[in-house]
C-alpha positions in Angstrom: -96.9 46.2 -77.0 -100.4 45.6 -79.3 -99.5 47.0 -83.3 -98.1 44.3 -83.7 -99.9 41.3 -85.8 -99.4 38.2 -83.7 -101.3 34.9 -83.3 -103.5 34.4 -80.2 -103.1 31.9 -77.1 -105.5 30.0 -79.2 -104.1 29.9 -82.4 -101.0 28.4 -80.4 -102.8 25.2 -81.1 -102.2 25.3 -85.2 -99.4 24.9 -87.3 -97.1 27.9 -87.0 -93.8 29.2 -87.9 -91.8 32.2 -86.9 -88.7 34.1 -88.1 -85.1 33.5 -86.8 -84.2 36.9 -87.0 -84.5 37.1 -83.1 -81.4 33.9 -83.3 -79.5 35.4 -85.7 -79.6 39.6 -86.2 -76.7 42.1 -84.9 -79.1 44.5 -84.8 -82.2 42.6 -82.6 -79.2 41.8 -80.0 -79.0 45.7 -79.3 -82.5 45.9 -79.6 -83.2 43.9 -76.7 -81.8 45.8 -73.6 -84.1 48.5 -74.3 -87.4 46.5 -75.4 -86.9 43.3 -73.2 -83.9 43.6 -70.9 -85.4 46.5 -69.4 -88.7 45.9 -69.2 -88.9 42.3 -67.4 -89.0 40.6 -64.2 -85.5 38.2 -64.5 -84.2 36.0 -61.8 -80.9 36.8 -60.3 -79.8 34.7 -57.6 -81.2 32.6 -54.9 -82.0 34.2 -51.4 -79.8 31.9 -49.9 -76.8 34.0 -51.3 -76.8 36.8 -49.1 -78.3 35.5 -45.4 -76.6 38.6 -43.4 -76.4 42.2 -43.7 -73.7 43.2 -46.4 -74.1 40.4 -48.5 -74.0 41.4 -52.5 -74.2 39.8 -55.7 -74.5 41.1 -59.2 -76.3 40.3 -61.9 -75.2 41.7 -65.3 -77.7 40.9 -68.4 -76.3 43.0 -71.3 -74.8 45.9 -70.7 -76.2 46.7 -68.0 -75.2 45.5 -64.4 -77.4 44.8 -61.5 -75.5 45.1 -57.5 -78.8 43.0 -55.1 -77.3 43.8 -51.3 -79.4 42.4 -48.4 -79.5 46.1 -46.8 -81.5 44.8 -43.4 -82.7 41.8 -42.0 -85.4 41.6 -43.9 -84.3 43.9 -46.7 -83.1 43.6 -50.3 -82.4 46.5 -52.6 -81.0 46.5 -55.9 -78.6 49.0 -57.9 -77.5 49.9 -60.9 -74.2 49.0 -60.5 -72.0 52.7 -61.6 -71.0 55.2 -59.7 -73.0 58.8 -60.0 -70.3 59.9 -60.4 -68.1 59.2 -63.6 -70.3 55.8 -64.7 -67.5 53.8 -63.6 -69.0 50.3 -62.0 -68.8 50.3 -58.4 -68.4 45.8 -58.2 -65.7 44.4 -60.4 -66.9 40.8 -61.2 -63.4 38.8 -61.3 -62.0 38.1 -64.1 -63.7 34.4 -65.1 -66.0 34.6 -62.2 -69.9 34.3 -63.0 -70.5 37.2 -61.1 -69.0 39.2 -57.7 -70.5 38.5 -54.4 -69.5 39.4 -50.6 -69.9 41.3 -47.4 -69.3 44.9 -47.5 -71.3 47.7 -45.3 -70.7 49.8 -48.1 -69.6 50.4 -52.2 -66.6 52.9 -52.5 -66.1 53.6 -56.2 -62.9 52.2 -57.0 -62.3 55.5 -59.4 -62.4 59.1 -56.7 -63.2 57.0 -54.0 -66.7 58.0 -54.0 -68.6 56.2 -51.3 -72.7 54.6 -51.2 -74.1 53.3 -48.4 -76.3 49.7 -48.5 -79.7 52.0 -49.1 -78.0 53.8 -52.0 -77.3 57.1 -50.7 -74.2 58.7 -51.5 -72.4 59.3 -48.2 -69.6 60.5 -49.4 -68.1 63.3 -52.0 -64.5 64.1 -52.7 -64.7 68.1 -52.4 -68.1 68.0 -52.7 -67.5 72.1 -51.4 -66.2 72.4 -55.5 -69.8 71.8 -57.0 -71.6 75.1 -54.7 -74.4 73.0 -53.5 -75.6 70.9 -56.7 -74.5 67.5 -55.2 -78.1 67.0 -53.8 -79.1 63.5 -52.6 -81.6 62.2 -54.9 -78.5 63.4 -57.6 -76.1 61.2 -56.7 -78.0 58.0 -55.0 -77.4 55.0 -56.6 -80.1 54.9 -59.2 -82.6 52.0 -57.8 -83.6 48.3 -59.5 -87.1 47.1 -58.2 -85.6 43.8 -56.3 -88.7 41.0 -55.1 -88.6 37.0 -54.5 -90.8 33.9 -54.8 -89.4 30.4 -54.4 -86.1 31.3 -53.3 -85.7 33.3 -56.4 -84.7 37.1 -56.0 -85.7 38.1 -59.4 -84.8 42.5 -60.5 -87.0 44.5 -62.8 -85.9 47.8 -64.2 -89.0 49.5 -65.4 -89.8 52.0 -62.6 -93.7 51.3 -63.8 -93.2 47.4 -64.2 -96.5 45.5 -62.0 -95.7 42.9 -59.2 -94.0 40.3 -58.9 -96.0 38.5 -58.3 -98.6 39.8 -61.1 -95.9 39.5 -63.1 -95.4 35.1 -62.4 -98.9 34.1 -62.2 -100.4 31.5 -62.7 -97.3 30.0 -62.5 -96.4 30.7 -59.2 -99.7 29.8 -57.5 -99.4 26.5 -59.5 -95.4 26.4 -58.2 -96.4 27.6 -54.5 -97.1 23.4 -52.8 -93.5 22.3 -54.0 -92.2 25.5 -51.4 -89.3 25.5 -53.7 -87.8 28.7 -50.9 -87.7 25.5 -48.9 -84.5 23.9 -51.5 -80.8 24.9 -51.7 -78.6 24.2 -54.1 -77.1 20.6 -54.9 -74.2 21.9 -57.6 -74.9 25.5 -60.3 -72.2 25.5 -63.1 -72.3 28.2 -66.3 -70.2 28.6 -69.3 -70.0 30.4 -72.2 -71.4 29.0 -75.2 -71.6 29.5 -79.3 -75.1 30.0 -79.7 -78.4 33.0 -78.6 -79.6 32.7 -75.0 -83.0 31.7 -77.0 -81.2 28.9 -78.5 -79.8 27.7 -75.6 -83.0 28.7 -72.9 -85.7 26.8 -76.0 -83.3 23.6 -75.6 -85.0 22.5 -72.7 -88.8 23.8 -73.2 -89.9 19.9 -74.5 -88.9 16.8 -74.1 -89.9 16.2 -77.8 -86.4 16.2 -78.9 -85.6 13.2 -76.8 -86.6 10.5 -79.3 -83.6 11.9 -81.4 -81.2 13.6 -79.3 -81.8 11.2 -75.9 -82.1 8.3 -77.4 -80.1 5.9 -75.0 -83.6 7.4 -73.0 -86.0 5.6 -75.0 -85.0 2.2 -73.3 -86.4 3.0 -69.8 -89.6 5.6 -70.4 -91.8 7.4 -73.8 -91.6 10.9 -74.4 -94.5 12.1 -75.7 -95.8 15.8 -74.0 -97.8 17.7 -73.9 -97.2 21.5 -73.8 -99.8 24.4 -72.4 -99.4 28.5 -72.3 -100.3 29.7 -69.4 -100.2 34.1 -70.2 -95.8 34.9 -69.7 -95.4 31.6 -69.1 -95.9 28.0 -70.5 -95.7 24.4 -68.6 -95.2 20.6 -69.9 -95.2 16.9 -69.4 -95.6 13.6 -70.2 -98.9 12.7 -72.4 -100.0 9.8 -73.2 -100.8 8.7 -77.0 -103.6 6.4 -75.9 -105.6 8.4 -73.3 -107.1 5.5 -72.0 -103.1 4.8 -70.1 -103.6 9.0 -68.6 -102.3 9.1 -64.7 -102.4 12.1 -62.7 -99.1 11.8 -61.7 -97.8 10.1 -65.0 -97.2 14.0 -66.7 -94.1 14.7 -64.3 -91.2 12.7 -63.6 -92.5 10.9 -60.9 -93.5 8.4 -63.6 -93.7 4.9 -64.1 -91.1 3.8 -66.8 -91.7 1.8 -69.8 -92.2 -2.2 -69.3 -94.5 -5.2 -68.0 -93.4 -5.0 -64.5 -93.6 -1.5 -63.1 -91.5 -2.5 -60.3 -88.4 -2.3 -62.6 -89.3 0.1 -65.3 -89.8 2.9 -62.7 -86.0 2.1 -60.6 -84.4 1.4 -64.0 -86.2 5.5 -65.3 -85.1 6.6 -62.4 -81.6 5.6 -62.0 -80.9 6.2 -66.0 -82.5 9.8 -65.0 -80.1 10.2 -62.1 -77.1 9.1 -63.5 -77.2 10.7 -66.8 -78.7 14.1 -65.6 -75.2 14.6 -63.8 -77.6 13.6 -60.3 -80.4 15.7 -60.7 -84.3 15.4 -62.3 -84.9 14.1 -58.9 -82.9 12.1 -55.9 -80.9 9.7 -54.2 -83.7 8.7 -52.3 -86.3 8.2 -54.9 -83.4 6.3 -56.4 -82.7 3.7 -53.4 -86.5 3.5 -53.0 -86.8 2.7 -56.0 -84.2 0.3 -56.4 -85.9 -2.0 -53.8 -89.6 -1.7 -55.2 -89.0 -5.5 -56.7 -88.0 -6.6 -53.1 -91.3 -5.4 -51.2 -94.1 -5.2 -53.8 -95.0 -8.6 -55.6 -95.4 -8.8 -59.0 -97.9 -7.9 -61.0 -98.4 -5.0 -58.4 -100.0 -2.1 -60.6 -98.6 0.9 -61.9 -99.9 3.1 -59.5 -99.7 1.1 -56.3 -96.2 1.3 -57.5 -96.2 4.4 -58.4 -97.8 5.2 -54.4 -95.8 3.0 -52.6 -92.3 3.9 -53.8 -93.4 7.7 -53.2 -94.7 7.1 -49.4 -91.4 4.9 -48.3 -89.4 7.5 -50.6 -90.6 9.7 -47.7 -90.3 7.8 -44.8 -86.6 7.5 -45.5 -86.3 11.2 -46.5 -88.4 12.3 -42.9 -85.8 9.8 -41.4 -83.0 11.9 -41.9 -84.5 14.7 -41.2 -86.3 16.1 -45.1 -89.9 16.9 -44.7 -91.6 16.3 -47.9 -94.8 19.2 -48.5 -98.5 18.6 -48.9 -99.0 18.1 -53.0 -101.9 16.4 -54.0 -102.5 14.4 -56.7 -104.6 17.0 -58.7 -101.5 20.0 -57.9 -98.6 17.1 -58.9 -100.5 16.9 -62.2 -101.2 20.7 -63.1 -98.2 21.2 -62.1 -96.8 18.7 -65.2 -92.7 18.4 -65.4 -91.2 21.3 -66.5 -91.7 26.0 -66.4 -90.3 28.1 -68.2 -90.9 31.6 -66.8 -90.5 34.4 -69.4 -87.8 35.6 -70.1 -84.9 33.1 -69.6 -85.7 30.9 -66.7 -86.3 26.6 -66.6 -87.7 25.0 -63.5 -88.4 21.1 -64.1 -89.7 20.2 -60.7 -89.9 17.5 -58.3 -91.5 17.0 -54.7 -88.1 17.5 -52.9 -86.0 19.2 -56.1 -85.5 21.1 -59.1 -83.6 21.7 -62.3 -82.9 25.0 -63.2 -81.6 26.9 -66.2 -81.4 30.3 -66.8 -79.5 31.9 -70.4 -78.9 35.6 -71.5 -77.1 36.9 -73.9 -72.9 37.5 -73.7 -73.1 41.2 -74.4 -74.9 42.5 -78.0 -72.6 38.8 -79.9 -76.5 37.5 -81.6 -73.9 33.5 -81.6 -73.2 33.2 -77.9 -74.9 33.5 -74.2 -74.0 33.2 -70.8 -76.1 29.9 -70.1 -76.5 28.5 -66.3 -77.9 25.1 -64.9 -78.3 24.1 -61.1 -79.7 21.8 -59.1 -81.7 22.4 -55.8 -83.0 19.6 -53.6 -84.1 19.5 -49.8 -82.0 19.1 -47.0 -81.7 18.2 -43.4 -81.6 21.3 -41.1 -78.4 22.6 -42.1 -77.2 19.8 -44.1 -77.0 21.5 -47.8 -73.2 21.0 -49.5 -70.9 24.2 -49.4 -71.2 25.9 -53.8 -69.5 27.9 -55.4 -70.6 28.7 -59.5 -68.4 26.8 -61.3 -67.1 27.6 -65.0 -67.6 23.9 -66.9 -66.2 23.0 -70.4 -69.5 21.8 -72.2 -68.0 18.4 -72.1 -69.6 14.8 -71.0 -67.3 14.8 -68.5 -68.1 18.1 -66.8 -72.1 18.4 -67.4 -73.6 14.9 -67.7 -74.2 13.1 -70.9 -77.6 14.0 -71.4 -76.9 17.7 -71.0 -73.8 17.4 -73.1 -76.1 16.2 -76.4 -78.3 19.1 -75.8 -75.2 21.4 -76.0 -74.1 20.0 -79.6 -77.8 20.9 -80.6 -77.2 24.3 -79.1 -74.2 24.4 -81.3 -76.2 22.5 -84.2 -78.9 25.2 -83.8 -77.9 28.0 -83.8 -75.0 27.5 -87.4 -78.0 25.9 -89.3 -80.9 29.0 -88.7 -77.7 30.7 -90.5 -78.1 28.3 -93.5 -79.4 29.7 -96.6 -81.1 26.9 -97.0 -83.8 27.2 -94.3 -86.9 27.8 -94.9 -88.2 28.6 -92.0 -89.2 27.1 -88.2 -92.2 23.9 -88.2 -92.6 23.8 -84.4 -94.6 20.6 -83.2 -98.5 22.5 -82.5 -98.9 20.2 -79.5 -95.6 19.0 -77.9 -93.7 23.0 -78.5 -96.5 25.1 -77.4 -94.5 26.9 -75.2 -91.4 27.1 -77.6 -94.6 29.1 -79.6 -96.1 31.0 -76.8 -92.7 32.4 -75.9 -92.3 33.9 -79.1 -96.0 35.3 -79.3 -94.5 36.8 -76.0 -91.7 37.5 -77.2 -92.6 39.7 -80.2 -95.3 41.7 -78.4 -92.0 43.0 -76.0 -89.6 43.4 -79.5 -92.7 44.2 -81.7 -90.9 41.9 -84.7 -90.5 38.1 -85.1 -94.4 37.2 -84.2 -95.6 33.6 -85.3 -98.1 33.2 -88.2 -100.3 30.4 -88.6 -99.3 28.3 -91.5 -101.8 27.5 -94.3 -103.3 24.6 -95.0 -102.2 22.3 -97.6 -105.3 22.7 -100.9 -104.8 19.5 -101.8 
């Protein structure tokens, strides 16, 4: 992985460009299976989806299909979803479904009825003596895949020599651990097959730089200047101030004061705008309601930092009264965690104290111009009070996804088309606000051995 000429982490602060073959080349899309997807840790589901022994779900990426199953109360196993006899998939995804899931005591091939237990051992081969002793346990067991968990997510890796999940996720995992994401549960989850490359889709959520051009309605209640930083394979973005004197520890996060002279009013306006236009996500009903009361509970002229402190204290008390306990997160930890993380290669997490809005994008076969795009909200609920959810296929409309996400969809499709134009001279990402994007391509190029970013020459005039 080290033979390709590539930019350094330090050079990500410079004006860069990167080629578009990663988005539009059929050859590149075919190569991703061998060079990328078979080598990386990727999140395949949530632990809450398979709570009981025998519970399973499938995860498909490109041509590969993986079965993840709870084989014992405290043990998850993952296997390639393929019978060792003639290669039939053991579990079929129902037409129109995002994945297959259910509960089984074992897996039976629908072709010749070979059977496998939850540990992957082949326990029945029809007319086994015909093979004259050649069908050993090693030859017939399911091909195992690495599986581990973090933050309530199940991750798989098809590379038997892969580093541990924890090593792969650092330092993002340690920075996000205080949020106790594993104690959150699904609020809603939706997916769609979309007309854009998976990278085009996931990059739409790597920076707030696009808000001024895409989500213009949000500018009334907040400013969206942002920073973007690389953390190894991963990256973080957060709100920033053009004027350094205006910075506050929590102003990098979604729990911040809005735009306006009265922080009591602007905080509510911003929270309400986010909640109503981002499909009731990126904040919570508790936070919105607590913000609405600020004008009644605080005097006019209360400084913004005191408004935010009071607001969060009241929301925390409101949640406690309904059985939702907040994790202990210091202002320093909140500031370092920022607004949103990109977990390489295809996961985005916009986190808050009691919630997260998440995205995942995967290739759709080897078509470079389509992807499987998924978004879901997770939240802290009272014990046993989480809603019952399923993956719902939703056409990319405002009615189904809310105003903000429908605006993002419009961009994804238009960018995918635009990158194929003969008139496109090449990408010009913002060195301060889109560094997560260039860091993504720096790491992607290491796996793919192609497409590395390069520093733009300075104008000598």
